[in-house]
C-alpha positions as CSV (number, residue, x, y, z in Angstrom):
1,X,-13.5,101.4,254.8
2,X,-15.3,102.4,257.9
3,X,-16.4,99.9,260.6
4,X,-19.8,99.6,258.9
5,X,-18.2,98.5,255.6
6,X,-18.8,101.8,253.7
7,X,-16.0,103.6,252.0
8,X,-15.0,106.8,253.8
9,X,-14.6,109.9,251.6
10,X,-11.3,111.7,252.3
11,X,-11.9,115.4,252.8
12,X,-8.7,117.4,253.4
13,X,-9.0,120.3,255.8
14,X,-12.1,119.1,257.7
15,X,-10.2,119.3,261.0
16,X,-9.2,122.9,260.1
17,X,-12.8,123.8,259.4
18,X,-13.9,122.3,262.6
19,X,-11.2,124.1,264.6
20,X,-12.1,127.5,263.0
21,X,-15.8,126.9,263.8
22,X,-14.9,126.0,267.4
23,X,-12.6,129.1,267.7
24,X,-15.4,131.3,266.3
25,X,-17.9,130.0,268.8
26,X,-15.4,130.6,271.6
27,X,-14.9,134.2,270.5
28,X,-18.7,134.8,270.2
29,X,-19.2,133.3,273.7
30,X,-16.4,135.5,275.1
31,X,-17.8,138.7,273.5
32,X,-21.3,137.9,274.7
33,X,-20.0,137.5,278.2
34,X,-18.1,140.8,278.0
35,X,-21.2,142.6,276.8
36,X,-23.1,141.2,279.9
37,X,-20.4,142.7,282.1
38,X,-18.3,139.6,282.9
39,X,-14.7,140.6,283.5
40,X,-12.1,139.6,280.9
41,X,-10.3,137.2,283.3
42,X,-13.6,135.3,283.7
43,X,-14.7,135.5,280.1
44,X,-11.4,134.3,278.6
45,X,-11.0,130.7,277.6
46,X,-8.1,128.5,276.6
47,X,-8.6,129.5,273.0
48,X,-9.6,133.2,273.5
49,X,-7.4,135.9,275.1
50,X,-8.5,139.5,275.7
51,X,-5.9,142.2,275.6
52,X,-5.7,145.9,276.0
53,X,-3.4,147.4,273.4
54,X,0.0,147.9,274.9
55,X,1.5,151.4,274.7
56,X,-1.9,153.2,274.9
57,X,-1.5,154.4,278.5
58,X,0.2,157.7,279.4
59,X,1.0,159.4,282.8
60,X,-1.5,158.3,285.5
61,X,-2.9,155.6,283.3
62,X,-4.6,158.1,280.9
63,X,-5.8,156.5,277.7
64,X,-3.9,157.9,274.7
65,X,-5.2,158.1,271.2
66,X,-4.6,155.0,269.1
67,X,-2.5,154.9,266.0
68,X,-2.2,152.7,262.9
69,X,1.2,151.5,264.0
70,X,2.3,150.7,267.6
71,X,5.5,148.7,268.1
72,X,4.7,148.0,271.8
73,X,1.4,146.4,270.8
74,X,3.1,144.4,268.1
75,X,5.7,143.1,270.6
76,X,3.0,142.2,273.1
77,X,0.8,140.5,270.6
78,X,3.6,138.6,268.9
79,X,4.1,136.8,272.3
80,X,0.4,136.1,272.6
81,X,0.2,134.8,269.0
82,X,3.1,132.4,269.8
83,X,1.1,131.1,272.8
84,X,-2.0,130.7,270.7
85,X,0.0,128.8,268.0
86,X,0.8,126.2,270.7
87,X,-2.8,125.8,271.7
88,X,-4.4,122.7,270.2
89,X,-6.7,123.9,267.4
90,X,-5.3,127.5,267.6
91,X,-7.0,130.4,269.2
92,X,-8.0,134.1,268.9
93,X,-7.0,137.4,270.4
94,X,-9.5,140.1,271.1
95,X,-7.6,143.5,271.2
96,X,-8.9,146.7,272.6
97,X,-10.6,145.6,275.8
98,X,-9.5,147.1,279.2
99,X,-7.9,144.4,281.2
100,X,-9.4,145.0,284.6
101,X,-12.9,146.4,283.8
102,X,-13.7,144.9,280.4
103,X,-14.5,148.3,279.0
104,X,-14.3,148.6,275.2
105,X,-11.3,150.8,274.3
106,X,-11.0,149.8,270.7
107,X,-7.9,150.0,268.6
108,X,-6.8,151.9,265.5
109,X,-4.1,149.4,264.6
110,X,-3.8,148.6,260.9
111,X,-4.4,144.9,260.6
112,X,-2.0,144.4,257.7
113,X,0.8,146.3,259.4
114,X,0.2,144.4,262.6
115,X,0.1,141.0,260.8
116,X,3.5,141.8,259.1
117,X,5.0,143.0,262.4
118,X,3.9,139.9,264.3
119,X,5.3,137.7,261.5
120,X,8.7,139.5,261.6
121,X,8.9,138.9,265.4
């Protein structure tokens, strides 16, 4: 019963749905800010972290071609996923954004391979 005397309907998963919607809104806001030129350090929020793919820089900071598998990136992102898992309501990682300038670098990582590698770590 609710305070008004009406029966409350139990709906399992409603908190999860609300958390996902909140995380999606935070990602959208962060991406909008990045598109407007806001730097990643200013656009990130508690639930959204922006990362450049580890292992994509060569001598002199030159950007190297991306690949479907990158163990350095998997190691880096596994640590970040652990942090997000401890964030109330979870969070999101945006991969492929240059850390200092916010430039879109992209990533060629295979999502299933990466998911499995993060799980293993």
